[in-house]
C-alpha positions in Angstrom: 10.6 11.3 11.5 7.4 10.5 9.5 6.7 7.0 8.8 7.5 5.8 5.2 4.3 4.5 3.3 4.2 1.2 1.6 2.3 1.4 -1.6 0.6 -1.2 -3.7 1.6 -0.5 -7.4 -0.1 -1.6 -10.5 2.6 -2.8 -12.9 0.3 -2.6 -15.9 0.2 1.3 -15.4 3.0 2.0 -12.9 0.4 4.0 -10.8 0.0 3.5 -7.1 -3.1 1.7 -6.1 -3.3 2.1 -2.4 -1.3 2.6 0.7 -1.1 -0.8 2.4 1.2 -0.2 5.4 4.1 1.9 6.6 7.8 0.5 6.8 8.6 -1.1 10.0 11.0 0.7 12.3 13.8 -1.0 14.1 11.7 -1.1 17.3 8.8 -2.8 15.4 11.1 -5.4 14.0 12.5 -6.0 17.4 9.0 -6.3 18.8 8.0 -8.9 16.1 10.9 -11.0 16.5 10.7 -11.0 20.4 7.1 -12.0 20.1 8.0 -14.8 17.7 10.8 -16.0 20.0 8.4 -16.2 22.9 5.9 -18.3 20.8 8.7 -21.0 20.4 7.3 -23.1 23.2 3.8 -23.2 21.9 4.9 -24.5 18.6 6.6 -27.4 20.3 3.3 -29.1 20.1 3.3 -31.2 17.0 -0.3 -31.9 16.9 -1.1 -28.1 17.1 1.5 -27.4 14.5 -0.2 -29.8 12.1 -3.6 -28.5 12.8 -2.4 -24.9 12.2 -0.8 -25.7 8.8 -4.0 -27.5 7.7 -6.2 -24.6 9.0 -4.0 -22.1 7.2 -4.6 -24.0 3.9 -8.3 -24.0 4.4 -8.5 -20.3 5.3 -6.4 -19.4 2.2 -8.7 -21.5 -0.1 -11.7 -19.9 1.4 -10.1 -16.5 0.5 -8.9 -17.5 -2.9 -10.9 -15.0 -4.8 -9.8 -12.0 -2.9 -6.2 -13.3 -2.7 -5.9 -13.9 -6.6 -7.5 -10.6 -7.4 -5.0 -8.7 -5.1 -2.0 -10.7 -6.5 -3.0 -10.1 -10.1 -3.4 -6.5 -9.4 0.1 -6.2 -8.0 1.9 -8.6 -10.2 0.0 -8.9 -13.5 0.6 -12.6 -13.5 -3.0 -13.3 -14.4 -5.8 -15.3 -12.7 -5.0 -18.5 -14.4 -1.3 -18.6 -13.2 -2.2 -17.3 -9.7 -5.0 -20.0 -9.3 -2.4 -22.6 -9.9 0.1 -20.9 -7.5 -2.5 -20.9 -4.8 -3.2 -24.4 -5.2 0.5 -25.2 -5.1 0.8 -23.1 -1.7 -2.0 -24.5 0.0 -0.8 -28.1 -1.1 2.6 -27.3 0.5 1.0 -26.3 3.7 -1.0 -29.6 3.8 2.1 -31.6 2.8 4.2 -30.1 5.7 1.3 -30.9 7.9 1.5 -34.6 6.9 5.2 -34.8 7.5 4.8 -33.3 11.0 2.3 -36.1 11.8 4.4 -38.7 10.3 7.6 -37.6 12.1 10.5 -38.9 10.0 11.8 -35.4 9.5 13.2 -35.8 13.1 15.5 -38.4 11.9 15.5 -40.3 15.2 18.4 -42.7 15.7 19.1 -45.0 18.6 22.4 -46.8 19.2 22.1 -49.4 22.1 25.2 -49.5 24.3 27.9 -52.1 23.3 30.8 -52.5 25.7 32.5 -54.9 23.4 32.8 -52.5 20.6 36.2 -50.8 19.9 36.0 -48.3 21.4 33.2 -49.2 23.6 29.8 -47.6 22.6 27.5 -45.9 25.2 23.9 -45.5 24.7 23.2 -42.7 22.1 19.9 -41.2 21.2 19.7 -38.6 18.5 17.0 -36.3 16.8 16.6 -33.0 15.4 15.4 -29.8 17.2 14.1 -26.4 15.8 16.7 -23.7 15.4 14.5 -20.8 16.5 13.0 -17.8 14.8 13.3 -17.9 11.0 13.4 -14.6 8.9 11.9 -15.3 5.5 12.5 -12.9 2.6 9.7 -13.0 0.1 10.2 -13.4 -3.6 9.0 -11.0 -6.4 7.9 -13.6 -8.9 5.9 -16.0 -6.8 3.5 -13.7 -4.7 2.0 -16.8 -3.0 4.4 -20.0 -3.2 7.5 -18.2 -2.3 6.2 -15.4 -0.3 4.3 -15.0 3.1 2.4 -18.3 3.0 5.1 -20.1 0.7 7.5 -22.9 1.1 10.0 -21.2 3.4 7.2 -20.1 5.9 5.5 -23.5 5.7 8.7 -25.6 6.2 9.9 -23.5 9.1 6.6 -23.7 10.9 6.6 -27.4 10.2 10.0 -27.6 12.0 8.6 -25.8 14.8 10.3 -22.5 14.1 8.2 -19.1 14.3 8.5 -16.8 11.3 9.0 -13.2 10.6 8.4 -12.5 6.9 9.9 -9.5 5.2 7.4 -8.8 2.6 8.3 -8.1 -1.0 7.6 -4.5 -2.1 6.0 -5.7 -5.4 3.0 -7.3 -3.5 2.4 -5.8 -0.2 -1.3 -5.9 -0.3 -1.3 -9.6 -1.2 1.3 -10.1 1.6 -0.9 -8.7 4.3 -4.0 -10.4 2.8 -2.1 -13.7 3.2 -0.8 -13.0 6.6 -4.4 -12.6 8.1 -5.6 -16.3 7.4 -2.1 -17.6 8.8 -2.6 -15.7 12.0 -6.2 -16.8 12.3 -5.3 -20.4 11.6 -2.6 -20.1 14.5 -5.3 -18.9 16.9 -7.6 -21.7 15.8 -5.0 -24.3 16.7 -4.4 -22.8 20.1 -1.0 -21.0 19.0 -0.1 -17.4 19.5 -0.8 -15.3 16.3 3.0 -14.1 16.6 4.2 -17.4 15.1 3.8 -15.5 11.9 4.3 -11.9 11.4 5.1 -9.6 8.4 7.2 -6.5 8.3 7.8 -4.1 5.4 10.7 -2.0 4.3 14.3 -2.3 3.0 15.7 -1.2 6.4 13.6 -3.6 8.2 15.1 -6.5 6.1 18.5 -5.5 7.3 17.4 -5.2 10.9 15.7 -8.6 10.7 19.0 -10.5 9.4 20.9 -8.7 12.3 18.7 -9.4 15.1 20.2 -11.6 17.7 17.1 -13.6 18.3 16.9 -14.6 14.6 18.3 -18.1 14.2 18.2 -18.6 10.3 16.9 -17.0 7.1 15.5 -18.0 3.8 15.7 -15.8 0.7 14.7 -15.9 -3.0 15.8 -13.2 -5.3 18.7 -11.5 -6.9 22.4 -12.3 -6.4 23.1 -8.6 -5.5 20.3 -8.6 -2.8 20.9 -12.2 -1.5 24.7 -11.8 -1.3 24.3 -8.8 0.8 22.0 -10.4 3.4 24.3 -13.6 3.0 27.3 -11.6 4.0 25.3 -9.7 6.8 24.2 -13.2 8.3 28.0 -14.3 8.2 29.1 -11.0 9.8 26.9 -11.3 12.9 28.7 -11.9 16.3 27.0 -15.3 16.1 26.6 -16.2 12.4 23.4 -17.9 11.4 22.5 -20.2 8.4 21.3 -18.3 5.3 19.5 -20.4 2.8 19.4 -18.3 -0.3 18.3 -18.9 -3.9 20.1 -16.1 -5.8 20.2 -16.7 -9.5 20.5 -19.3 -12.4 21.1 -19.7 -16.2 19.6 -23.2 -16.3 21.6 -24.2 -19.3 20.3 -26.4 -21.9 22.3 -28.6 -24.4 20.7 -29.8 -27.7 22.7 -32.8 -29.0 23.2 -33.0 -32.9 21.3 -36.1 -33.1 18.4 -34.5 -31.0 18.3 -31.5 -33.4 18.3 -33.8 -36.4 15.4 -35.8 -34.8 13.0 -33.2 -33.6 14.4 -29.6 -34.3 10.7 -28.1 -34.4 9.6 -29.9 -31.2 12.5 -28.7 -29.3 12.0 -25.2 -30.5 8.3 -25.1 -29.4 9.2 -26.5 -26.0 12.1 -23.9 -25.5 9.8 -21.1 -26.5 7.1 -22.2 -24.0 9.6 -22.4 -21.3 11.3 -19.1 -21.9 8.2 -17.2 -22.1 6.3 -19.0 -19.3 5.4 -16.3 -16.9 7.0 -13.9 -19.1 10.5 -15.4 -18.5 10.1 -14.6 -14.7 10.7 -18.1 -13.4 14.0 -18.9 -11.6 14.3 -22.0 -13.7 13.9 -20.2 -17.1 16.4 -21.7 -19.6 18.6 -18.8 -20.1 21.6 -20.4 -22.1 20.9 -23.0 -24.9 23.6 -24.8 -26.7 22.6 -25.7 -30.3 24.7 -27.4 -32.8 26.0 -25.7 -35.9 24.7 -26.7 -39.3 21.4 -27.3 -41.1 19.7 -29.1 -38.1 20.5 -26.4 -35.6 19.4 -23.9 -38.3 16.0 -25.6 -38.6 15.7 -25.4 -34.8 16.5 -21.7 -34.5 14.3 -20.9 -37.5 11.4 -22.6 -35.7 12.3 -20.7 -32.5 12.3 -17.4 -34.3 8.8 -18.2 -35.6 7.4 -19.2 -32.2 9.0 -16.2 -30.3 8.0 -13.8 -33.1 4.4 -14.7 -32.6 4.4 -14.2 -28.7 2.4 -11.2 -27.5 4.2 -8.5 -25.3 3.6 -8.6 -21.7 4.0 -6.8 -18.4 6.8 -7.7 -16.0 6.4 -7.6 -12.2 7.4 -4.0 -11.8 8.8 -1.2 -13.9 12.4 -1.5 -12.4 12.6 -4.9 -13.7 11.3 -3.9 -17.0 14.0 -1.2 -17.1 16.8 -3.8 -16.1 15.4 -6.1 -18.8 15.6 -3.6 -21.6 18.9 -2.3 -20.6 20.3 -5.8 -20.1 19.2 -7.0 -23.6 20.6 -3.9 -25.2 24.0 -4.4 -23.5 24.2 -8.0 -24.6 22.8 -7.4 -28.1 25.6 -4.7 -28.6 28.5 -7.2 -28.4 30.2 -8.2 -31.6 29.0 -11.3 -33.2 25.8 -11.4 -31.1 22.7 -11.3 -33.2 19.0 -11.0 -32.4 16.8 -13.0 -34.8 13.8 -11.9 -32.6 14.7 -8.7 -30.7 13.7 -9.0 -27.0 13.1 -5.7 -25.2 10.7 -2.9 -24.9 7.2 -3.7 -26.4 5.6 -0.5 -25.3 5.4 1.9 -22.4 4.6 -0.7 -19.9 5.4 -4.0 -21.7 8.3 -6.1 -23.0 8.5 -8.4 -26.0 10.0 -11.9 -25.9 13.0 -12.8 -28.2 16.4 -14.5 -28.1 20.0 -13.9 -28.9 22.6 -15.9 -30.6 26.4 -16.0 -30.3 29.1 -18.3 -31.5 30.6 -20.6 -28.9 34.0 -19.3 -29.9 33.1 -15.8 -29.0 31.6 -16.7 -25.6 34.9 -18.7 -25.0 36.9 -15.5 -25.5 35.5 -14.1 -22.2 35.9 -10.5 -21.4 32.8 -8.5 -22.4 31.0 -11.7 -23.4 31.0 -12.8 -19.6 27.7 -10.7 -19.3 26.1 -13.6 -21.5 26.7 -15.9 -18.5 24.7 -13.8 -16.1 21.0 -14.1 -15.6 18.8 -11.8 -17.6 15.4 -11.7 -15.8 12.6 -11.7 -18.4 11.6 -13.4 -21.5 15.0 -13.8 -23.3 17.4 -16.7 -23.8 21.0 -16.8 -25.3 21.4 -19.5 -28.0 25.1 -20.6 -28.3 26.1 -22.2 -31.6 28.8 -24.9 -31.0 30.8 -27.1 -33.3 31.3 -30.3 -31.4 30.8 -31.8 -28.0 34.2 -30.7 -26.8 33.3 -27.1 -27.6 29.9 -27.5 -25.9 31.6 -28.8 -22.7 34.1 -26.0 -23.0 31.1 -23.6 -22.7 29.6 -25.5 -19.9 33.0 -25.2 -18.0 32.4 -21.3 -18.0 29.1 -21.7 -16.0 28.7 -21.0 -12.3 26.2 -23.0 -10.2 22.6 -23.6 -11.5 19.3 -24.6 -10.3 18.8 -27.1 -13.3 20.5 -28.2 -16.4 18.6 -29.9 -19.2 19.8 -32.3 -22.0 17.8 -32.6 -25.3 18.8 -36.1 -26.6 17.6 -38.2 -29.4 15.7 -41.4 -28.6 18.8 -43.6 -29.4 21.0 -41.5 -27.2 18.5 -41.7 -24.2 18.5 -45.4 -24.5 22.1 -45.9 -25.4 23.8 -46.3 -21.9 27.5 -45.4 -21.6 28.7 -42.9 -24.3 28.6 -39.2 -25.1 25.1 -38.6 -23.5 26.4 -40.3 -20.2 29.3 -38.0 -20.3 27.1 -35.0 -20.6 25.0 -36.2 -17.7 28.2 -36.3 -15.6 29.2 -32.9 -16.7 26.0 -31.0 -15.9 25.7 -32.9 -12.7 28.7 -30.9 -11.4 26.8 -27.7 -12.4 23.2 -28.1 -11.2 20.8 -29.4 -8.5 18.3 -30.8 -10.9 19.1 -32.6 -14.2 16.6 -33.1 -16.9 16.4 -35.2 -20.0 14.0 -34.3 -22.9 11.9 -31.9 -20.6 12.0 -28.3 -19.6 13.0 -26.9 -16.2 10.0 -24.5 -15.7 7.5 -26.2 -13.5 9.1 -27.5 -10.2 6.9 -30.4 -8.9 6.4 -30.2 -5.1 7.2 -33.7 -4.1 9.4 -35.6 -1.5 12.3 -36.3 -3.9 12.5 -32.9 -5.3 15.5 -30.7 -5.0 15.4 -27.0 -5.7 18.8 -25.6 -5.2 22.4 -26.0 -6.6 26.0 -24.9 -6.4 26.6 -21.2 -5.8 25.1 -18.8 -6.9 22.0 -20.9 -7.6 21.9 -21.3 -3.8 24.1 -20.4 -0.7 23.7 -23.9 0.8 23.2 -27.4 -0.3 19.6 -27.8 0.8 16.3 -27.6 -1.1 13.6 -24.8 -0.9 11.0 -27.1 -2.4 9.8 -30.6 -1.3 9.7 -32.3 2.0 13.5 -32.1 2.6 13.0 -28.2 2.8 12.3 -28.7 6.6 15.8 -29.9 7.3 17.1 -26.1 6.9 15.5 -25.3 10.1 16.5 -28.1 12.3 19.9 -29.1 14.1 20.8 -32.5 15.5 21.3 -33.1 19.3 22.6 -36.4 20.7 21.8 -37.5 24.3 24.4 -40.0 25.7 23.5 -42.3 28.5 20.6 -40.1 29.7 18.1 -41.8 31.9 14.8 -42.5 30.1 12.6 -40.3 32.3 14.8 -37.4 31.4 14.6 -37.9 27.8 12.5 -35.9 25.3 9.3 -37.8 24.6 10.5 -38.4 21.1 13.6 -40.3 22.4 12.0 -42.5 25.2 12.3 -46.3 25.0 8.5 -46.9 24.8 8.2 -44.3 21.9 4.9 -42.9 23.4 4.6 -40.8 20.2 4.8 -43.6 17.9 7.6 -42.0 15.7 9.7 -43.8 13.1 13.2 -44.5 14.3 16.4 -46.3 13.3 17.8 -48.5 16.1 21.2 -50.1 16.2 20.9 -53.1 18.5 23.6 -53.9 21.0 25.9 -56.8 19.8 24.9 -60.4 21.0 26.8 -61.8 23.9 30.1 -63.6 22.8 30.1 -61.6 19.6 33.8 -61.7 18.7 35.3 -58.3 17.8 38.8 -57.4 16.3 41.1 -55.7 18.7 
């Protein structure tokens, strides 16, 4: 059987640019995974791991011009956006290198023995070890930060897990261009190049999730694709963790007081957030609850003006463009749904931004209106006009899990303490992994306290894919009970030869009285 070519395609024209690779066969996937599995021992060296991550960041920075040029040619995201994304990507690599050096991600805990405890407590020493080979499924909308050199790869490597990346078909040339500096960085740190490898092809992705030596997987993409892989991971003879980010509406609630206070400001912020990256951010606000009445009308009027002045743009590929146009058409055809600015086709290769409106009462009817509660990838949002907070909360009660939820409050509500605003905070906390007040969800800071995840279908686990805690996805705890010091891993030895942070529970003082 002839090898299936992998083409780089220009989304601005729909034409093939160049053949980048061929789709990996079952044997080639097996070879990549086995080579990665064999490299696990080398990655156990924390000093080499940190050096590797820093070298990867340096080499990617050196290749910036070529990487950005290739990524723009394959995604049409523009040099400005991609320059920032590359900086985020290399910043993540350096941040995880710092985390490896610091060592608190190992979560070392030591309990001294205590014969007087009830029941008696033996000596317990606990830390976390890497799971093994991680399969990473690259995202379409972030060709750098959520793809070959992105956060899943960086955090897995930081944990000590080799990575096999299934490249996204929207940017195969960028994927290969980024894989090269990662493999060279590994060699410069004395590690096998096989600690990172890339495979192409739909079938290769299925082979990867089913491979018995793959121990975990990370995914960012659609609900349909992610759920298929999630189910495959669970159906294996030995199921594995699948950390998937699948889809999110990212609801926004504008209170009546906020609309009265700053309708035009909120409309401008909303328009900017919906159209950022042409609506191709996973945290794009896709459902916005706006109060009925004159103040809500001022807000929608300003939103109409702002979105009406937005130039058409190119989505990541023509399949996404077709899905966007047909998705908008389906939603706009529902009774009672209006399109003050009609989103959809802006030309042969482009789309235009816009928004739809629907009364809350119609949405609460369910049935055909349930499609409005599904993510529509691209520059569109649904504005739901509600009568009172009870009706707004009823709409929120229809929503599945989300990555984010935003409240637009007045100054008095923001400073008011307990009351309706606090009730809304509590309500949306049950829906999302990140809660914002008077901000916009697009733009996810890479920081130690960040959480990028949420209840299903926003994510298939309770972990984060952004921030320092992302490393926890690729680790499992092990406890050593009454193991002689010379036989312990260095991380747990009494002398703490590696100088790692640890939490120690001392033995009880002699004579300590304990209840029976």
